[in-house]
C-alpha positions as CSV (number, residue, x, y, z in Angstrom):
1,X,0.2,0.1,0.0
2,X,1.1,3.5,-1.2
3,X,2.1,5.6,2.1
4,X,-0.1,9.4,2.6
5,X,0.9,12.2,3.9
6,X,-1.6,14.4,4.8
7,X,-1.3,18.3,5.9
8,X,2.5,19.3,5.1
9,X,3.8,21.0,1.9
10,X,5.1,18.0,1.4
11,X,2.3,15.7,1.6
12,X,0.2,14.0,-1.1
13,X,-3.6,13.3,-0.9
14,X,-5.3,9.8,-1.0
15,X,-6.4,11.2,-4.3
16,X,-3.6,11.9,-5.4
17,X,-2.0,8.5,-4.1
18,X,-4.8,6.6,-5.9
19,X,-4.6,8.5,-9.3
20,X,-0.8,7.9,-9.4
21,X,-0.6,4.4,-7.6
22,X,1.0,2.8,-10.2
23,X,3.8,5.4,-10.8
24,X,4.6,5.7,-7.0
25,X,5.4,1.8,-7.1
26,X,7.7,2.5,-9.9
27,X,9.7,5.4,-8.9
28,X,8.6,6.1,-5.5
29,X,7.3,8.8,-3.4
30,X,9.7,11.1,-3.3
31,X,10.2,10.9,-6.9
32,X,6.3,11.7,-7.4
33,X,6.2,14.8,-4.7
34,X,9.1,16.4,-7.1
35,X,7.0,15.7,-10.2
36,X,3.8,17.5,-8.7
37,X,5.7,20.4,-7.6
38,X,7.0,21.1,-11.1
39,X,5.6,23.4,-13.4
40,X,7.0,23.3,-16.9
41,X,6.8,24.9,-20.2
42,X,6.4,23.6,-23.6
43,X,6.7,25.4,-27.0
44,X,5.2,24.2,-30.1
45,X,2.1,22.4,-29.7
46,X,2.2,20.3,-32.9
47,X,1.9,16.9,-33.3
48,X,5.3,15.8,-31.0
49,X,4.1,18.8,-29.0
50,X,1.0,16.9,-27.7
51,X,2.8,13.6,-27.5
52,X,4.9,14.8,-25.0
53,X,1.9,17.2,-23.2
54,X,0.2,13.9,-22.3
55,X,3.0,12.3,-21.0
56,X,4.1,15.3,-18.9
57,X,0.1,15.3,-17.6
58,X,-0.7,11.9,-17.1
59,X,2.7,11.8,-15.2
60,X,1.1,14.5,-12.8
61,X,3.4,17.8,-12.8
62,X,2.1,20.2,-11.2
63,X,1.3,23.1,-13.9
64,X,2.1,22.7,-17.8
65,X,1.9,25.8,-19.9
66,X,1.4,25.0,-23.3
67,X,2.6,28.3,-25.8
68,X,1.8,27.7,-29.9
69,X,5.0,30.5,-30.3
70,X,3.9,31.5,-34.0
71,X,0.9,34.5,-33.9
72,X,-2.4,34.1,-35.6
73,X,-3.2,36.5,-38.4
74,X,-6.4,37.7,-39.1
75,X,-7.5,36.6,-42.7
76,X,-10.8,38.4,-42.4
77,X,-9.4,41.1,-44.8
78,X,-8.5,38.6,-48.0
79,X,-12.3,38.0,-48.0
80,X,-13.7,41.3,-49.5
81,X,-10.4,41.4,-51.7
82,X,-10.9,38.1,-53.2
83,X,-14.3,39.1,-53.7
84,X,-13.0,42.1,-55.6
85,X,-11.4,40.1,-57.2
86,X,-13.5,38.0,-58.5
87,X,-16.6,40.7,-59.7
88,X,-14.3,42.5,-61.6
89,X,-12.2,39.6,-63.2
90,X,-15.7,39.3,-65.2
91,X,-15.7,42.0,-66.4
92,X,-12.4,41.5,-68.0
93,X,-11.0,44.7,-69.8
94,X,-12.0,48.8,-69.6
95,X,-10.4,50.7,-66.4
96,X,-11.4,47.2,-64.5
97,X,-8.1,45.8,-65.7
98,X,-6.2,48.3,-63.0
99,X,-8.4,47.7,-60.1
100,X,-8.0,43.8,-60.6
101,X,-4.2,44.3,-61.0
102,X,-4.2,46.3,-57.4
103,X,-6.2,44.3,-55.5
104,X,-4.7,40.9,-56.9
105,X,-1.4,42.7,-55.7
106,X,-3.2,43.4,-52.1
107,X,-4.6,40.1,-52.0
108,X,-1.1,38.1,-52.9
109,X,0.7,40.3,-50.1
110,X,-2.1,39.6,-47.4
111,X,-2.5,35.9,-48.6
112,X,1.9,36.0,-48.1
113,X,1.7,37.3,-44.8
114,X,-0.9,35.1,-43.6
115,X,0.8,31.9,-44.4
116,X,4.0,33.0,-42.8
117,X,2.3,33.3,-39.6
118,X,-0.4,30.5,-39.7
119,X,1.7,27.9,-38.6
120,X,0.5,29.2,-35.2
121,X,-3.1,28.1,-36.2
122,X,-4.5,24.7,-36.9
123,X,-4.3,23.2,-40.3
124,X,-5.6,20.2,-42.0
125,X,-1.6,18.5,-41.7
126,X,-2.1,18.8,-37.8
127,X,-5.3,16.8,-37.6
128,X,-3.5,13.9,-38.4
129,X,-0.3,14.0,-35.7
130,X,-2.2,15.9,-33.3
131,X,-5.0,14.5,-30.7
132,X,-5.5,16.9,-28.5
133,X,-7.0,19.1,-31.2
134,X,-11.0,18.5,-31.7
135,X,-12.8,18.4,-35.1
136,X,-13.7,21.8,-36.4
137,X,-10.8,23.7,-34.9
138,X,-9.1,24.9,-38.3
139,X,-7.7,28.0,-38.1
140,X,-7.5,28.4,-34.3
141,X,-4.3,28.6,-32.3
142,X,-3.2,25.4,-31.6
143,X,-2.6,25.9,-27.8
144,X,-6.1,27.0,-27.2
145,X,-7.4,24.1,-29.2
146,X,-5.4,21.4,-27.1
147,X,-6.5,23.1,-23.6
148,X,-9.4,21.2,-23.5
149,X,-8.7,18.0,-24.2
150,X,-5.3,18.4,-22.5
151,X,-7.2,19.5,-19.1
152,X,-9.1,16.3,-18.8
153,X,-6.5,14.1,-19.5
154,X,-5.8,15.1,-15.6
155,X,-7.8,17.4,-14.0
156,X,-4.7,17.6,-10.6
157,X,-2.6,19.2,-13.1
158,X,-2.8,23.0,-13.7
159,X,-2.9,23.3,-17.9
160,X,-2.8,26.4,-19.0
161,X,-2.3,27.8,-22.9
162,X,-0.4,31.2,-24.2
163,X,-0.9,32.4,-27.4
164,X,1.6,34.8,-27.7
165,X,5.4,34.4,-29.2
166,X,8.1,32.8,-26.9
167,X,10.8,35.2,-28.9
168,X,9.1,38.1,-27.4
169,X,8.8,36.6,-23.5
170,X,11.8,38.4,-21.2
171,X,14.1,36.5,-19.6
172,X,11.7,36.6,-16.0
173,X,9.2,34.8,-18.0
174,X,11.1,31.1,-18.1
175,X,12.1,31.4,-14.4
176,X,8.9,30.4,-13.4
177,X,9.3,27.0,-14.5
178,X,11.3,24.3,-13.7
179,X,11.7,22.8,-16.9
180,X,11.2,24.0,-20.3
181,X,10.6,21.9,-23.5
182,X,10.6,23.7,-27.5
183,X,9.5,21.9,-30.1
184,X,9.3,23.5,-33.7
185,X,11.5,26.9,-33.0
186,X,14.6,27.7,-35.0
187,X,17.9,27.1,-34.2
188,X,18.7,30.7,-33.0
189,X,15.4,30.5,-30.6
190,X,16.5,27.5,-29.2
191,X,20.0,28.3,-28.6
192,X,18.8,31.5,-26.7
193,X,16.2,29.9,-24.5
194,X,18.8,27.0,-23.3
195,X,21.4,30.2,-22.6
196,X,18.7,31.6,-20.3
197,X,17.8,28.0,-18.7
198,X,21.3,27.2,-18.1
199,X,22.0,30.6,-16.7
200,X,19.1,30.1,-14.4
201,X,19.4,26.5,-13.5
202,X,16.3,25.3,-15.3
203,X,16.0,22.0,-17.3
204,X,16.1,22.8,-20.8
205,X,15.2,20.1,-23.6
206,X,14.3,20.6,-27.5
207,X,13.3,18.1,-30.1
208,X,11.4,17.7,-33.1
209,X,10.1,15.2,-35.8
210,X,11.0,15.7,-39.9
211,X,9.3,12.9,-41.6
212,X,10.6,9.5,-40.3
213,X,13.5,11.1,-38.0
214,X,13.2,12.8,-34.6
215,X,15.3,13.8,-32.1
216,X,15.8,15.3,-29.1
217,X,18.2,17.6,-26.7
218,X,18.6,18.0,-22.8
219,X,20.9,20.4,-20.8
220,X,20.4,19.6,-17.7
221,X,23.4,21.8,-16.2
222,X,24.7,20.0,-13.0
223,X,22.7,17.0,-12.5
224,X,22.4,15.3,-9.2
225,X,20.3,11.8,-9.5
226,X,19.8,8.7,-7.8
227,X,19.8,5.3,-9.2
228,X,18.6,1.7,-8.4
229,X,20.9,-0.6,-7.7
230,X,21.4,-4.4,-7.1
231,X,23.6,-5.1,-4.1
232,X,26.3,-7.3,-4.7
233,X,27.2,-9.5,-1.6
234,X,30.1,-11.9,-1.2
235,X,29.7,-16.0,-1.2
236,X,31.0,-17.1,1.9
237,X,33.9,-19.8,1.0
238,X,32.2,-22.8,2.9
239,X,29.0,-22.2,0.9
240,X,30.4,-23.4,-2.7
241,X,33.1,-25.1,-4.3
242,X,35.2,-24.2,-6.8
243,X,36.7,-21.1,-7.9
244,X,33.7,-19.3,-8.4
245,X,33.3,-18.6,-4.2
246,X,35.2,-15.5,-4.2
247,X,33.3,-14.2,-7.2
248,X,30.9,-11.4,-6.3
249,X,27.5,-12.4,-6.5
250,X,24.2,-10.4,-7.8
251,X,21.3,-10.3,-5.2
252,X,18.2,-9.7,-7.2
253,X,15.8,-9.5,-3.9
254,X,18.2,-6.8,-2.3
255,X,18.6,-3.4,-3.8
256,X,20.2,0.0,-2.9
257,X,20.0,3.9,-4.1
258,X,23.1,5.0,-5.2
259,X,23.8,9.1,-5.7
260,X,25.4,10.2,-9.2
261,X,26.1,13.6,-11.1
262,X,26.0,14.2,-14.4
263,X,27.4,17.4,-16.3
264,X,25.5,18.5,-19.7
265,X,27.2,21.2,-22.0
266,X,24.7,23.9,-23.9
267,X,22.9,23.3,-27.2
268,X,25.2,25.9,-28.8
269,X,28.5,23.9,-27.9
270,X,27.0,20.2,-29.2
271,X,25.8,21.7,-32.7
272,X,29.4,23.5,-32.9
273,X,31.2,19.9,-32.6
274,X,35.0,20.6,-34.3
275,X,35.2,17.8,-36.5
276,X,39.0,18.2,-37.6
277,X,40.4,17.0,-34.6
278,X,42.0,13.6,-34.7
279,X,39.9,12.2,-31.5
280,X,36.9,14.1,-33.5
281,X,37.6,12.2,-36.7
282,X,37.8,8.9,-35.2
283,X,34.5,9.7,-33.4
284,X,33.0,10.4,-36.3
285,X,32.7,7.0,-37.4
286,X,30.5,5.9,-34.6
287,X,28.7,9.1,-34.9
288,X,25.1,8.7,-36.2
289,X,24.2,10.2,-39.8
290,X,21.0,11.6,-37.9
291,X,22.8,14.6,-36.3
292,X,24.4,16.1,-39.4
293,X,21.1,15.6,-40.9
294,X,19.8,17.8,-38.0
295,X,22.2,20.4,-39.0
296,X,20.6,20.7,-42.1
297,X,17.2,20.5,-41.3
298,X,17.7,23.2,-38.5
299,X,19.5,25.7,-41.7
300,X,16.2,24.4,-43.8
301,X,14.3,26.3,-40.9
302,X,16.3,28.9,-40.7
303,X,16.7,29.9,-44.1
304,X,12.9,29.3,-45.4
305,X,11.1,29.6,-41.7
306,X,9.3,26.8,-41.9
307,X,9.8,23.0,-42.4
308,X,10.2,21.1,-45.7
309,X,6.5,20.8,-47.3
310,X,5.1,18.3,-49.2
311,X,2.9,20.4,-51.4
312,X,6.4,21.9,-52.2
313,X,8.5,18.6,-52.3
314,X,10.5,19.2,-55.7
315,X,11.6,22.7,-54.6
316,X,12.2,22.0,-51.2
317,X,14.2,18.6,-52.2
318,X,16.1,20.4,-54.4
319,X,17.1,23.3,-51.6
320,X,17.4,20.8,-49.1
321,X,20.5,19.1,-51.0
322,X,22.1,22.5,-51.6
323,X,21.5,23.1,-48.0
324,X,23.5,19.5,-46.9
325,X,26.6,20.3,-49.2
326,X,27.1,23.8,-48.2
327,X,26.2,22.5,-44.3
328,X,28.7,19.1,-44.3
329,X,31.3,21.5,-46.6
330,X,31.3,23.9,-43.5
331,X,31.7,21.4,-40.6
332,X,34.4,19.7,-42.7
333,X,32.6,16.0,-43.1
334,X,31.8,13.9,-46.3
335,X,29.0,14.3,-48.1
336,X,28.8,10.3,-48.0
337,X,27.6,10.8,-44.5
338,X,24.1,12.1,-45.9
339,X,23.1,10.3,-49.3
340,X,20.9,11.9,-51.7
341,X,17.9,9.9,-50.9
342,X,17.9,11.3,-47.3
343,X,15.7,14.1,-48.6
344,X,12.9,11.1,-49.7
345,X,11.7,10.8,-45.3
346,X,12.3,14.3,-43.7
347,X,8.9,15.8,-44.8
348,X,6.0,16.4,-42.8
349,X,5.3,14.9,-39.3
350,X,4.6,10.8,-38.9
351,X,2.4,10.3,-35.7
352,X,4.1,7.1,-35.1
353,X,7.6,8.7,-35.0
354,X,5.8,11.4,-32.7
355,X,4.8,8.9,-30.6
356,X,8.1,7.3,-30.3
357,X,10.5,10.4,-29.8
358,X,7.3,11.9,-27.5
359,X,7.7,9.3,-25.1
360,X,11.2,9.7,-24.7
361,X,11.4,13.4,-24.5
362,X,8.5,13.3,-21.9
363,X,10.0,10.2,-20.1
364,X,13.4,12.3,-19.9
365,X,11.5,15.6,-18.4
366,X,10.1,13.3,-15.6
367,X,13.4,11.3,-14.7
368,X,15.0,15.3,-14.7
369,X,12.1,16.6,-12.2
370,X,12.1,13.8,-10.2
371,X,15.6,13.3,-9.7
372,X,15.7,9.8,-10.5
373,X,17.3,7.5,-12.9
374,X,20.1,8.5,-15.3
375,X,19.3,11.0,-18.5
376,X,20.0,10.5,-22.0
377,X,23.3,13.1,-21.8
378,X,22.6,14.6,-24.4
379,X,20.5,13.6,-27.8
380,X,18.6,10.9,-28.6
381,X,18.4,10.5,-32.4
382,X,15.2,8.0,-33.7
383,X,15.3,6.5,-37.4
384,X,11.8,5.3,-38.6
385,X,13.3,3.6,-41.3
386,X,15.6,1.5,-39.7
387,X,13.0,1.4,-36.2
388,X,16.0,2.2,-34.2
389,X,17.1,4.8,-31.4
390,X,20.2,6.0,-30.3
391,X,22.0,8.2,-27.3
392,X,24.9,10.2,-28.5
393,X,26.9,12.5,-26.2
394,X,28.4,15.3,-28.3
395,X,29.8,18.3,-27.2
396,X,33.1,20.5,-26.8
397,X,34.7,17.4,-25.2
């Protein structure tokens, strides 16, 4: 039976003990108390963000703020312009041609602006991987559209939606959280917020899914945790005969908690590895190609302000190949690390890949906040083509 405490600031109610009974048995009451005292900021509510939100809410954090970091722009101004354009087009000639040209220019300008900013709103693509968004939510802000279903997962968690841009948030905004998890952000934004979190001892995570590929990165600073180890017992010489009598034996019935400490590097350092040294060249043979694929895709996101889209496959594929050449050349590594066919597997969000990466990312946030079990230091890459994941520790050393 789970131990219950009442009245104290670190106590747990009977209702909470019943709700979290299974996981308390898994990682202990102290770990659950740390979780229920933690607030998390989750940025980006596409498919991966929905998976992470679900995992953290069910785990029982104190509060989760879902922030969709790209603003929604009203398209009401497009409607009269489009109507006027259609009416004028029927006249075909005379003085109306000037008006047609003027209105078409205005319409195309507004449409361009809307497309640049509409990522923060629910799109048709979101409905394929984002299960927190109900039917009929097209055009709404993703965080606000996800709020009701997210809250219903666990009424004990304080779930909030924030439609503002993360780029406009001051440093003080992030200090109210114990962990910050970014998705769908540009490289510059990730590096900037990682530096803020590192400075203020806030656990930092980031992750994304690109087609069949996904990744997560963690910077926990100087992180202390406990790990459950099986006790090692010595077999006395008189118990057994033979050479094994002096060897250590594991007693699976007894365990002990071991305190450990690990140090993480910042994201900027992890993405700026110098591959020219002999030691780095030796490590290059063991480094997953997904690390370099991530560099290419982040550069694409910086240049285009979006991820590769299936509807512009031909154009985006050509640009990806060019960026691949530029990025790998700047890193001083061979083009053979990313064969040309990589472009076929990095478009859109695949729901199964979101589930895998979101499960790992959510698990790492829980482990960091509960200070239980060794964390992944510092990258996790998932390849949906091969169906496997790998943990890589990449940084200045």
